[in-house]
Steps between C-alpha positions, in 0.01 A plus 500: 500500500867507605594322822670812641238754382204614705186357337240748383138474608416420139735200516346387828150534349608302193629219723176497700300479176740244349575722202134555408363854464498670840156628609472868594449424871830312556757783481307742726459224758871418490589871525263559790644215706868542409562749782369254758701210359809720477471625859811381679384608844566214732366442845748442779635150419483410870131596506228239457291492189267804486202293385540267796507798739193653333314170536594468866390861561167447324440184702579683825281798412210271412552304822512802731224696332275196509588371845567815693366818346164364389448325835572821688233684302256214561578488875445873547185482291612733225457452130808376318631777272458438128872554445587195713257281311633635169858428603412145604313446175791646304746275683296196398554602137857626542651213696475240218656750257792560736533126556556454124812713537649268761694279265711210612724356230489122465875481478807718511527855624203736544359652185592861425193728513621711205545191284160376614344827382687483167372146445146607594501781241630272227269212597195728497576628149596154374179345640280768351668476158536119480193412711703278736782561749771254376759552779711224344556694177865592432368789287318639805816456711690693234238778508526520881878528484479765227245705698712460814807638322294773329384614844860557607594177674811303406464207265549154638878468468488128425223541244268258680148622446319186620497650851211719379281188496475498883383861502256439216349189659424702812290739290268239346245527782507881509147632425619699196661188350253230611208686342661489154 
């Protein structure tokens, strides 16, 4: 793979499988997720993190539905609508999932959500194929960089691919990875 050429999905798959035969499920998975990884839509840079706002909103909704709305129904002696109970139940399940998205880097600048997604896709495939995550693998870093460039993002101009390790380490506890 040339340094200035856009890697093919086949090359990315080969890196993820460390040159071994690529299973039939790898390329379709890479293809399916490439559009998401390649999406360059950015939120307003002055805006707070979307996951943090979602978590705050879920917490507020749970608080007010539980403290206010349900109490009003109880005080007036009416039955609480099923939809309120379903929403509260759903929030109990949803809030921890949203909380996983609130990532705080241990050092340096905040992690880029698009890079985080790229690392998650590569880590999921790597973990399924190799039966362990291995975020410290330079071969996995290389696969992340190749997939990143394939999806239309610029290559790291200095050629440092070790920065992928931070993104990969954050994916180890993700349910899709941890179950492998």
